Gaussian input, Z-matrix of N, CA and C with variables (Angstrom, degrees):
# hf/3-21g

backbone

0 1
 N
 C     1     B1
 C     2     B2     1     A1
 N     3     B3     2     A2     1     D1
 C     4     B4     3     A3     2     D2
 C     5     B5     4     A4     3     D3
 N     6     B6     5     A5     4     D4
 C     7     B7     6     A6     5     D5
 C     8     B8     7     A7     6     D6
 N     9     B9     8     A8     7     D7
 C    10    B10     9     A9     8     D8
 C    11    B11    10    A10     9     D9
 N    12    B12    11    A11    10    D10
 C    13    B13    12    A12    11    D11
 C    14    B14    13    A13    12    D12
 N    15    B15    14    A14    13    D13
 C    16    B16    15    A15    14    D14
 C    17    B17    16    A16    15    D15
 N    18    B18    17    A17    16    D16
 C    19    B19    18    A18    17    D17
 C    20    B20    19    A19    18    D18
 N    21    B21    20    A20    19    D19
 C    22    B22    21    A21    20    D20
 C    23    B23    22    A22    21    D21
 N    24    B24    23    A23    22    D22
 C    25    B25    24    A24    23    D23
 C    26    B26    25    A25    24    D24
 N    27    B27    26    A26    25    D25
 C    28    B28    27    A27    26    D26
 C    29    B29    28    A28    27    D27
 N    30    B30    29    A29    28    D28
 C    31    B31    30    A30    29    D29
 C    32    B32    31    A31    30    D30
 N    33    B33    32    A32    31    D31
 C    34    B34    33    A33    32    D32
 C    35    B35    34    A34    33    D33
 N    36    B36    35    A35    34    D34
 C    37    B37    36    A36    35    D35
 C    38    B38    37    A37    36    D36
 N    39    B39    38    A38    37    D37
 C    40    B40    39    A39    38    D38
 C    41    B41    40    A40    39    D39
 N    42    B42    41    A41    40    D40
 C    43    B43    42    A42    41    D41
 C    44    B44    43    A43    42    D42
 N    45    B45    44    A44    43    D43
 C    46    B46    45    A45    44    D44
 C    47    B47    46    A46    45    D45
 N    48    B48    47    A47    46    D46
 C    49    B49    48    A48    47    D47
 C    50    B50    49    A49    48    D48
 N    51    B51    50    A50    49    D49
 C    52    B52    51    A51    50    D50
 C    53    B53    52    A52    51    D51
 N    54    B54    53    A53    52    D52
 C    55    B55    54    A54    53    D53
 C    56    B56    55    A55    54    D54
 N    57    B57    56    A56    55    D55
 C    58    B58    57    A57    56    D56
 C    59    B59    58    A58    57    D57
 N    60    B60    59    A59    58    D58
 C    61    B61    60    A60    59    D59
 C    62    B62    61    A61    60    D60
 N    63    B63    62    A62    61    D61
 C    64    B64    63    A63    62    D62
 C    65    B65    64    A64    63    D63
 N    66    B66    65    A65    64    D64
 C    67    B67    66    A66    65    D65
 C    68    B68    67    A67    66    D66
 N    69    B69    68    A68    67    D67
 C    70    B70    69    A69    68    D68
 C    71    B71    70    A70    69    D69
 N    72    B72    71    A71    70    D70
 C    73    B73    72    A72    71    D71
 C    74    B74    73    A73    72    D72
 N    75    B75    74    A74    73    D73
 C    76    B76    75    A75    74    D74
 C    77    B77    76    A76    75    D75
 N    78    B78    77    A77    76    D76
 C    79    B79    78    A78    77    D77
 C    80    B80    79    A79    78    D78
 N    81    B81    80    A80    79    D79
 C    82    B82    81    A81    80    D80
 C    83    B83    82    A82    81    D81
 N    84    B84    83    A83    82    D82
 C    85    B85    84    A84    83    D83
 C    86    B86    85    A85    84    D84
 N    87    B87    86    A86    85    D85
 C    88    B88    87    A87    86    D86
 C    89    B89    88    A88    87    D87
 N    90    B90    89    A89    88    D88
 C    91    B91    90    A90    89    D89
 C    92    B92    91    A91    90    D90
 N    93    B93    92    A92    91    D91
 C    94    B94    93    A93    92    D92
 C    95    B95    94    A94    93    D93
 N    96    B96    95    A95    94    D94
 C    97    B97    96    A96    95    D95
 C    98    B98    97    A97    96    D96
 N    99    B99    98    A98    97    D97
 C   100   B100    99    A99    98    D98
 C   101   B101   100   A100    99    D99
 N   102   B102   101   A101   100   D100
 C   103   B103   102   A102   101   D101
 C   104   B104   103   A103   102   D102
 N   105   B105   104   A104   103   D103
 C   106   B106   105   A105   104   D104
 C   107   B107   106   A106   105   D105
 N   108   B108   107   A107   106   D106
 C   109   B109   108   A108   107   D107
 C   110   B110   109   A109   108   D108
 N   111   B111   110   A110   109   D109
 C   112   B112   111   A111   110   D110
 C   113   B113   112   A112   111   D111
 N   114   B114   113   A113   112   D112
 C   115   B115   114   A114   113   D113
 C   116   B116   115   A115   114   D114
 N   117   B117   116   A116   115   D115
 C   118   B118   117   A117   116   D116
 C   119   B119   118   A118   117   D117
 N   120   B120   119   A119   118   D118
 C   121   B121   120   A120   119   D119
 C   122   B122   121   A121   120   D120
 N   123   B123   122   A122   121   D121
 C   124   B124   123   A123   122   D122
 C   125   B125   124   A124   123   D123
 N   126   B126   125   A125   124   D124
 C   127   B127   126   A126   125   D125
 C   128   B128   127   A127   126   D126
 N   129   B129   128   A128   127   D127
 C   130   B130   129   A129   128   D128
 C   131   B131   130   A130   129   D129
 N   132   B132   131   A131   130   D130
 C   133   B133   132   A132   131   D131
 C   134   B134   133   A133   132   D132
 N   135   B135   134   A134   133   D133
 C   136   B136   135   A135   134   D134
 C   137   B137   136   A136   135   D135
 N   138   B138   137   A137   136   D136
 C   139   B139   138   A138   137   D137
 C   140   B140   139   A139   138   D138
 N   141   B141   140   A140   139   D139
 C   142   B142   141   A141   140   D140
 C   143   B143   142   A142   141   D141
 N   144   B144   143   A143   142   D142
 C   145   B145   144   A144   143   D143
 C   146   B146   145   A145   144   D144
 N   147   B147   146   A146   145   D145
 C   148   B148   147   A147   146   D146
 C   149   B149   148   A148   147   D147
 N   150   B150   149   A149   148   D148
 C   151   B151   150   A150   149   D149
 C   152   B152   151   A151   150   D150
 N   153   B153   152   A152   151   D151
 C   154   B154   153   A153   152   D152
 C   155   B155   154   A154   153   D153
 N   156   B156   155   A155   154   D154
 C   157   B157   156   A156   155   D155
 C   158   B158   157   A157   156   D156
 N   159   B159   158   A158   157   D157
 C   160   B160   159   A159   158   D158
 C   161   B161   160   A160   159   D159
 N   162   B162   161   A161   160   D160
 C   163   B163   162   A162   161   D161
 C   164   B164   163   A163   162   D162
 N   165   B165   164   A164   163   D163
 C   166   B166   165   A165   164   D164
 C   167   B167   166   A166   165   D165
 N   168   B168   167   A167   166   D166
 C   169   B169   168   A168   167   D167
 C   170   B170   169   A169   168   D168
 N   171   B171   170   A170   169   D169
 C   172   B172   171   A171   170   D170
 C   173   B173   172   A172   171   D171
 N   174   B174   173   A173   172   D172
 C   175   B175   174   A174   173   D173
 C   176   B176   175   A175   174   D174
 N   177   B177   176   A176   175   D175
 C   178   B178   177   A177   176   D176
 C   179   B179   178   A178   177   D177
 N   180   B180   179   A179   178   D178
 C   181   B181   180   A180   179   D179
 C   182   B182   181   A181   180   D180
 N   183   B183   182   A182   181   D181
 C   184   B184   183   A183   182   D182
 C   185   B185   184   A184   183   D183
 N   186   B186   185   A185   184   D184
 C   187   B187   186   A186   185   D185
 C   188   B188   187   A187   186   D186
 N   189   B189   188   A188   187   D187
 C   190   B190   189   A189   188   D188
 C   191   B191   190   A190   189   D189
 N   192   B192   191   A191   190   D190
 C   193   B193   192   A192   191   D191
 C   194   B194   193   A193   192   D192
 N   195   B195   194   A194   193   D193
 C   196   B196   195   A195   194   D194
 C   197   B197   196   A196   195   D195
 N   198   B198   197   A197   196   D196
 C   199   B199   198   A198   197   D197
 C   200   B200   199   A199   198   D198
 N   201   B201   200   A200   199   D199
 C   202   B202   201   A201   200   D200
 C   203   B203   202   A202   201   D201
 N   204   B204   203   A203   202   D202
 C   205   B205   204   A204   203   D203
 C   206   B206   205   A205   204   D204
 N   207   B207   206   A206   205   D205
 C   208   B208   207   A207   206   D206
 C   209   B209   208   A208   207   D207
 N   210   B210   209   A209   208   D208
 C   211   B211   210   A210   209   D209
 C   212   B212   211   A211   210   D210
 N   213   B213   212   A212   211   D211
 C   214   B214   213   A213   212   D212
 C   215   B215   214   A214   213   D213
 N   216   B216   215   A215   214   D214
 C   217   B217   216   A216   215   D215
 C   218   B218   217   A217   216   D216
 N   219   B219   218   A218   217   D217
 C   220   B220   219   A219   218   D218
 C   221   B221   220   A220   219   D219
 N   222   B222   221   A221   220   D220
 C   223   B223   222   A222   221   D221
 C   224   B224   223   A223   222   D222
 N   225   B225   224   A224   223   D223
 C   226   B226   225   A225   224   D224
 C   227   B227   226   A226   225   D225
 N   228   B228   227   A227   226   D226
 C   229   B229   228   A228   227   D227
 C   230   B230   229   A229   228   D228
 N   231   B231   230   A230   229   D229
 C   232   B232   231   A231   230   D230
 C   233   B233   232   A232   231   D231
 N   234   B234   233   A233   232   D232
 C   235   B235   234   A234   233   D233
 C   236   B236   235   A235   234   D234
 N   237   B237   236   A236   235   D235
 C   238   B238   237   A237   236   D236
 C   239   B239   238   A238   237   D237
 N   240   B240   239   A239   238   D238
 C   241   B241   240   A240   239   D239
 C   242   B242   241   A241   240   D240
 N   243   B243   242   A242   241   D241
 C   244   B244   243   A243   242   D242
 C   245   B245   244   A244   243   D243
 N   246   B246   245   A245   244   D244
 C   247   B247   246   A246   245   D245
 C   248   B248   247   A247   246   D246

   B1=1.4434
   B2=1.5153
   B3=1.2876
   B4=1.4438
   B5=1.5118
   B6=1.3213
   B7=1.4543
   B8=1.5230
   B9=1.3152
   B10=1.4510
   B11=1.5209
   B12=1.3351
   B13=1.4546
   B14=1.5180
   B15=1.3279
   B16=1.4649
   B17=1.5228
   B18=1.3367
   B19=1.4512
   B20=1.5143
   B21=1.3240
   B22=1.4613
   B23=1.5254
   B24=1.3235
   B25=1.4599
   B26=1.5235
   B27=1.3235
   B28=1.4586
   B29=1.5205
   B30=1.3204
   B31=1.4649
   B32=1.5217
   B33=1.3331
   B34=1.4561
   B35=1.5152
   B36=1.2919
   B37=1.4568
   B38=1.5108
   B39=1.3150
   B40=1.4565
   B41=1.5229
   B42=1.3025
   B43=1.4580
   B44=1.5197
   B45=1.3251
   B46=1.4590
   B47=1.5196
   B48=1.3080
   B49=1.4659
   B50=1.5171
   B51=1.3020
   B52=1.4531
   B53=1.5273
   B54=1.3108
   B55=1.4658
   B56=1.5226
   B57=1.3264
   B58=1.4590
   B59=1.5298
   B60=1.3132
   B61=1.4629
   B62=1.5165
   B63=1.3411
   B64=1.4628
   B65=1.5245
   B66=1.3255
   B67=1.4520
   B68=1.5238
   B69=1.3122
   B70=1.4608
   B71=1.5212
   B72=1.3269
   B73=1.4668
   B74=1.5259
   B75=1.3304
   B76=1.4635
   B77=1.5273
   B78=1.2996
   B79=1.4683
   B80=1.5227
   B81=1.3352
   B82=1.4678
   B83=1.5222
   B84=1.3353
   B85=1.4634
   B86=1.5312
   B87=1.3261
   B88=1.4641
   B89=1.5257
   B90=1.3234
   B91=1.4647
   B92=1.5230
   B93=1.3264
   B94=1.4633
   B95=1.5340
   B96=1.3344
   B97=1.4596
   B98=1.5295
   B99=1.3306
   B100=1.4618
   B101=1.5235
   B102=1.3363
   B103=1.4663
   B104=1.5260
   B105=1.3350
   B106=1.4671
   B107=1.5305
   B108=1.3246
   B109=1.4677
   B110=1.5231
   B111=1.3195
   B112=1.4664
   B113=1.5231
   B114=1.3317
   B115=1.4635
   B116=1.5309
   B117=1.3457
   B118=1.4663
   B119=1.5235
   B120=1.3492
   B121=1.4644
   B122=1.5242
   B123=1.3329
   B124=1.4654
   B125=1.5241
   B126=1.3471
   B127=1.4687
   B128=1.5303
   B129=1.3318
   B130=1.4626
   B131=1.5271
   B132=1.3203
   B133=1.4632
   B134=1.5280
   B135=1.3327
   B136=1.4616
   B137=1.5254
   B138=1.3319
   B139=1.4626
   B140=1.5307
   B141=1.3212
   B142=1.4592
   B143=1.5147
   B144=1.3118
   B145=1.4651
   B146=1.5255
   B147=1.3313
   B148=1.4600
   B149=1.5242
   B150=1.3155
   B151=1.4596
   B152=1.5318
   B153=1.3354
   B154=1.4610
   B155=1.5247
   B156=1.3357
   B157=1.4595
   B158=1.5238
   B159=1.3228
   B160=1.4616
   B161=1.5222
   B162=1.3184
   B163=1.4590
   B164=1.5198
   B165=1.3154
   B166=1.4554
   B167=1.5292
   B168=1.3389
   B169=1.4625
   B170=1.5152
   B171=1.3171
   B172=1.4587
   B173=1.5252
   B174=1.3305
   B175=1.4688
   B176=1.5258
   B177=1.3372
   B178=1.4617
   B179=1.5140
   B180=1.3010
   B181=1.4598
   B182=1.5176
   B183=1.3062
   B184=1.4609
   B185=1.5285
   B186=1.3395
   B187=1.4616
   B188=1.5183
   B189=1.3252
   B190=1.4567
   B191=1.5059
   B192=1.2951
   B193=1.4573
   B194=1.5245
   B195=1.3265
   B196=1.4628
   B197=1.5241
   B198=1.3048
   B199=1.4503
   B200=1.5141
   B201=1.3289
   B202=1.4569
   B203=1.5266
   B204=1.3104
   B205=1.4571
   B206=1.5153
   B207=1.3102
   B208=1.4555
   B209=1.5201
   B210=1.3223
   B211=1.4532
   B212=1.5216
   B213=1.3136
   B214=1.4558
   B215=1.5205
   B216=1.3012
   B217=1.4549
   B218=1.5161
   B219=1.3123
   B220=1.4627
   B221=1.5189
   B222=1.3256
   B223=1.4579
   B224=1.5271
   B225=1.3078
   B226=1.4636
   B227=1.5122
   B228=1.3050
   B229=1.4576
   B230=1.5236
   B231=1.3081
   B232=1.4587
   B233=1.5183
   B234=1.3170
   B235=1.4560
   B236=1.5210
   B237=1.3324
   B238=1.4524
   B239=1.5185
   B240=1.3260
   B241=1.4581
   B242=1.5256
   B243=1.3411
   B244=1.4612
   B245=1.5229
   B246=1.3153
   B247=1.4701
   B248=1.5030
   A1=108.69
   A2=114.79
   A3=119.07
   A4=110.75
   A5=115.54
   A6=119.93
   A7=108.35
   A8=116.36
   A9=122.32
   A10=108.14
   A11=116.51
   A12=121.75
   A13=108.91
   A14=117.04
   A15=123.42
   A16=111.83
   A17=116.53
   A18=120.91
   A19=114.85
   A20=117.62
   A21=121.14
   A22=108.88
   A23=115.53
   A24=119.85
   A25=107.46
   A26=115.56
   A27=121.59
   A28=110.02
   A29=115.74
   A30=120.35
   A31=109.20
   A32=115.64
   A33=119.75
   A34=109.55
   A35=116.24
   A36=121.21
   A37=108.52
   A38=114.67
   A39=119.42
   A40=107.95
   A41=116.15
   A42=121.60
   A43=108.40
   A44=115.48
   A45=121.26
   A46=107.99
   A47=115.91
   A48=119.37
   A49=109.60
   A50=116.49
   A51=122.65
   A52=111.68
   A53=118.83
   A54=121.77
   A55=112.13
   A56=116.82
   A57=120.84
   A58=113.40
   A59=117.59
   A60=121.10
   A61=109.45
   A62=116.83
   A63=120.84
   A64=108.78
   A65=115.86
   A66=121.47
   A67=110.71
   A68=114.95
   A69=121.42
   A70=110.10
   A71=117.27
   A72=122.34
   A73=111.95
   A74=118.34
   A75=120.31
   A76=111.11
   A77=117.45
   A78=120.81
   A79=110.81
   A80=117.95
   A81=121.04
   A82=111.22
   A83=117.09
   A84=119.77
   A85=110.54
   A86=116.97
   A87=120.32
   A88=110.89
   A89=117.23
   A90=120.63
   A91=111.26
   A92=117.06
   A93=120.81
   A94=109.89
   A95=117.02
   A96=121.13
   A97=111.09
   A98=117.43
   A99=121.27
   A100=110.03
   A101=117.43
   A102=121.00
   A103=111.16
   A104=116.39
   A105=120.36
   A106=110.87
   A107=117.11
   A108=120.67
   A109=111.36
   A110=117.34
   A111=120.40
   A112=110.50
   A113=116.23
   A114=120.57
   A115=110.38
   A116=116.86
   A117=121.22
   A118=111.11
   A119=116.84
   A120=120.64
   A121=111.30
   A122=116.52
   A123=120.73
   A124=110.43
   A125=116.78
   A126=120.75
   A127=111.01
   A128=117.03
   A129=120.56
   A130=110.85
   A131=116.59
   A132=119.93
   A133=110.38
   A134=116.54
   A135=120.33
   A136=111.05
   A137=116.10
   A138=120.54
   A139=111.71
   A140=117.20
   A141=120.74
   A142=112.40
   A143=116.95
   A144=121.86
   A145=109.75
   A146=114.77
   A147=122.13
   A148=108.30
   A149=117.51
   A150=120.79
   A151=109.01
   A152=116.24
   A153=123.07
   A154=108.32
   A155=117.55
   A156=121.86
   A157=112.79
   A158=117.36
   A159=119.82
   A160=110.44
   A161=115.02
   A162=119.20
   A163=109.07
   A164=116.69
   A165=122.21
   A166=109.03
   A167=118.06
   A168=119.84
   A169=110.73
   A170=115.27
   A171=120.54
   A172=110.11
   A173=118.42
   A174=119.91
   A175=110.96
   A176=115.12
   A177=120.53
   A178=110.68
   A179=114.37
   A180=119.29
   A181=109.45
   A182=116.42
   A183=120.21
   A184=112.90
   A185=118.89
   A186=119.09
   A187=113.15
   A188=118.88
   A189=118.92
   A190=112.17
   A191=114.26
   A192=120.77
   A193=109.71
   A194=117.50
   A195=119.26
   A196=110.16
   A197=116.77
   A198=120.93
   A199=113.72
   A200=117.63
   A201=119.46
   A202=109.38
   A203=115.46
   A204=121.75
   A205=108.90
   A206=116.38
   A207=120.80
   A208=107.62
   A209=116.53
   A210=121.56
   A211=108.63
   A212=116.55
   A213=121.21
   A214=107.97
   A215=115.92
   A216=121.11
   A217=110.40
   A218=115.97
   A219=120.29
   A220=111.83
   A221=117.19
   A222=120.19
   A223=112.12
   A224=118.84
   A225=121.65
   A226=109.57
   A227=116.59
   A228=119.41
   A229=110.15
   A230=116.12
   A231=123.45
   A232=107.87
   A233=115.81
   A234=119.90
   A235=108.92
   A236=116.45
   A237=122.33
   A238=108.44
   A239=117.90
   A240=120.52
   A241=109.20
   A242=118.36
   A243=120.31
   A244=113.99
   A245=119.65
   A246=120.98
   A247=111.87
   D1=147.99
   D2=179.02
   D3=-146.44
   D4=160.72
   D5=176.86
   D6=-125.11
   D7=142.58
   D8=179.80
   D9=-82.27
   D10=114.07
   D11=-178.85
   D12=-132.73
   D13=117.79
   D14=179.21
   D15=53.82
   D16=41.04
   D17=176.90
   D18=81.43
   D19=2.16
   D20=178.66
   D21=-120.37
   D22=149.62
   D23=175.90
   D24=-97.27
   D25=113.23
   D26=-179.42
   D27=-104.43
   D28=146.70
   D29=178.45
   D30=-69.64
   D31=133.02
   D32=178.39
   D33=-78.99
   D34=145.18
   D35=177.17
   D36=-129.37
   D37=143.08
   D38=176.37
   D39=-127.67
   D40=148.42
   D41=178.10
   D42=-107.21
   D43=113.62
   D44=-177.99
   D45=-135.22
   D46=138.39
   D47=175.72
   D48=-75.08
   D49=150.75
   D50=-175.75
   D51=-63.51
   D52=-25.24
   D53=-179.86
   D54=-66.91
   D55=-23.52
   D56=-175.27
   D57=-93.69
   D58=-1.77
   D59=-177.91
   D60=-93.67
   D61=135.69
   D62=175.44
   D63=-135.91
   D64=152.81
   D65=-178.00
   D66=-73.44
   D67=153.38
   D68=178.39
   D69=-74.00
   D70=143.94
   D71=179.68
   D72=-83.99
   D73=-13.54
   D74=-177.01
   D75=-66.22
   D76=-31.74
   D77=179.76
   D78=-69.11
   D79=-31.95
   D80=179.94
   D81=-61.12
   D82=-44.78
   D83=-179.66
   D84=-66.54
   D85=-35.08
   D86=177.37
   D87=-64.76
   D88=-46.45
   D89=-179.42
   D90=-64.85
   D91=-36.40
   D92=177.30
   D93=-64.89
   D94=-41.07
   D95=178.82
   D96=-65.23
   D97=-36.61
   D98=178.25
   D99=-64.04
   D100=-43.83
   D101=179.00
   D102=-62.53
   D103=-43.90
   D104=179.10
   D105=-63.65
   D106=-39.72
   D107=179.39
   D108=-65.83
   D109=-39.28
   D110=177.93
   D111=-63.57
   D112=-40.77
   D113=178.65
   D114=-64.50
   D115=-42.03
   D116=178.71
   D117=-64.03
   D118=-39.33
   D119=179.57
   D120=-63.32
   D121=-42.99
   D122=-179.33
   D123=-64.67
   D124=-44.91
   D125=179.50
   D126=-63.58
   D127=-40.53
   D128=-179.21
   D129=-68.70
   D130=-36.23
   D131=179.80
   D132=-66.92
   D133=-38.96
   D134=178.46
   D135=-67.34
   D136=-36.52
   D137=-179.58
   D138=-82.56
   D139=-12.94
   D140=-178.42
   D141=73.50
   D142=29.63
   D143=-177.80
   D144=-116.05
   D145=170.80
   D146=177.23
   D147=-105.36
   D148=141.05
   D149=-179.36
   D150=-129.41
   D151=141.27
   D152=178.09
   D153=-85.22
   D154=122.92
   D155=-177.66
   D156=-108.38
   D157=-7.79
   D158=-179.39
   D159=-73.38
   D160=148.85
   D161=175.26
   D162=-70.77
   D163=141.96
   D164=-179.23
   D165=-109.33
   D166=147.33
   D167=177.17
   D168=-66.08
   D169=154.72
   D170=179.87
   D171=-67.67
   D172=149.38
   D173=177.98
   D174=-67.21
   D175=162.36
   D176=-179.84
   D177=-60.80
   D178=145.85
   D179=177.43
   D180=-80.22
   D181=165.06
   D182=-173.91
   D183=-68.20
   D184=-21.88
   D185=-176.10
   D186=-92.64
   D187=-0.05
   D188=175.02
   D189=151.36
   D190=171.25
   D191=179.93
   D192=-76.53
   D193=158.19
   D194=175.84
   D195=-60.38
   D196=136.42
   D197=-179.50
   D198=92.42
   D199=-4.61
   D200=179.29
   D201=-85.97
   D202=160.43
   D203=-175.46
   D204=-121.74
   D205=136.71
   D206=173.77
   D207=-108.09
   D208=120.03
   D209=179.49
   D210=-97.37
   D211=125.42
   D212=-179.17
   D213=-111.26
   D214=125.67
   D215=178.74
   D216=-125.07
   D217=-167.28
   D218=-178.81
   D219=-72.83
   D220=-29.71
   D221=-176.45
   D222=-88.08
   D223=-2.46
   D224=-178.06
   D225=135.84
   D226=-157.83
   D227=-178.63
   D228=-120.69
   D229=147.08
   D230=176.45
   D231=-122.18
   D232=145.35
   D233=179.21
   D234=-102.24
   D235=124.79
   D236=179.64
   D237=-109.64
   D238=128.93
   D239=178.26
   D240=-95.59
   D241=155.01
   D242=-176.78
   D243=-71.16
   D244=-18.40
   D245=-177.20
   D246=-96.28

């Protein structure tokens, strides 16, 4: 991060005590996924099968596909699709 000061971009610095710093939780889910993928790879290798390790998008929600719009008016609601 930087701040524009007198035409130059200077690195921002903050003063924080070590007691107030905590690790991010996003890395925990990544490490858990890595462990699960390693376990899946070992099981698939023993079975002689292929396994998909990539993350998949979530399924569509019950009220419509991603990117769709729900228009709400006085008479009720109408569902509009993007196509």
